[in-house]
N, C-alpha and C positions, 0 to 999 in steps of 0.2 A: 503494500500500499504506499502511496505517497506520502502520508501522516496517519495520525491516530488521534482521537478524540478526549485524548487525556489530557486533564487540568492539574496543575500542581496544587489546586486549591482542595481537588476531590482525593488526595491521596491520605490514607489514615495510616497510623501506628497501631503496634499491636504489642500486647505486653509478653516479650519472648517468644512469641510465636512466628511463624513465616507461614502467611497465605500466600499459594499461587493459583492465578487464574487462567487456567490457559486447556484447551481443549485437544491440541493434536496429540502433543508429547508425553505430558506427563502421565498419561494414564497407557502409554505406550507398553508393550509389553519388556522392554528392556529398562526402563526408569521408573516403573509401577513400584517395584519392592522398595526404593528408595524411601519415600514417604511415610509418616507415620499414621495418617490418616486421607486416604482418597474417596473424595468426593466428586460424585457424577452429577451433573443436572440435567435431567432428562426432561425433552418435551416430543412429541409427537413430531415425526420430519414436516405434518402442513403446519403446526404450530412456528418450528424454528424457520420454515420458510417464509412464513408470512410476518414474523418478526423482522428479517432481515431485509426482506421488500420494502417493510415500513422506515427502517433505519437508510437503506440503500436510495429512495428518493429524498429522503429529509437529509442527506449528509454532502454538502456540496463539494468537497474534496473527492469523494467519490465519484462524483460526476466529472471531476476534472481528468481522473486516474487514467495515467498513460497505460498503466498494467492492466487495466481492464477495459481500454480501446478498442482490442479487437471484436469484443464482442456488442460494441455499441453499433444498435440498429442504425439505418440509413437516415431515417427521420429523426434519431436522436430522443427518440420516447423514454424517459426514466423507468416506467414501467416495463417495459419490452426489453430494454437494455438489463433490467433487474432479473428478470425471469432468464434471461439468456446466461447472466452470469451464475444463478443459482442452476441452472440446469448443467452447464461444462464445468462448474468449480465448487460450489459450496454444497451442492446436492451429493456430489460422488465422493466429496471429502469425509460428509459427515458417514454415508453409508460405508464408504472402505477406511477411513482410519478413525474418526468420533466413535463411532457407535460402540467399537470392539472396547474401549474403554470401561463400557458399562460392568461388564465382568469382573474387571477388577479393581473396581471401587469397595470400599468399606462399607460406604453408605450412597444410597441413591435416592437423589429428590427430585420429587416432581414424578412425571411419566404417567 
């Protein structure tokens, strides 16, 4: 991605704990055993897709992203572009890399 919507004002500390929010690597087979508590935030794919599409059309830097340009439709419609990105990148990533982490989690929330 070209940028992230992280704000220094949103950073929160913790008392002696390190919390990592990440979907692809942390619960991967080779790293999952390194953590004391593994939490998987689960949602049906349709819900994850709807949330992604809402963020996609509302996030200006995504609509300027050179990395996502190959999936930009000729008419530039943000909703159609988001659908194309989901179909090519996010959906397969969820199914092929992220969802497998559910089985390696100690706690599954949602779903």
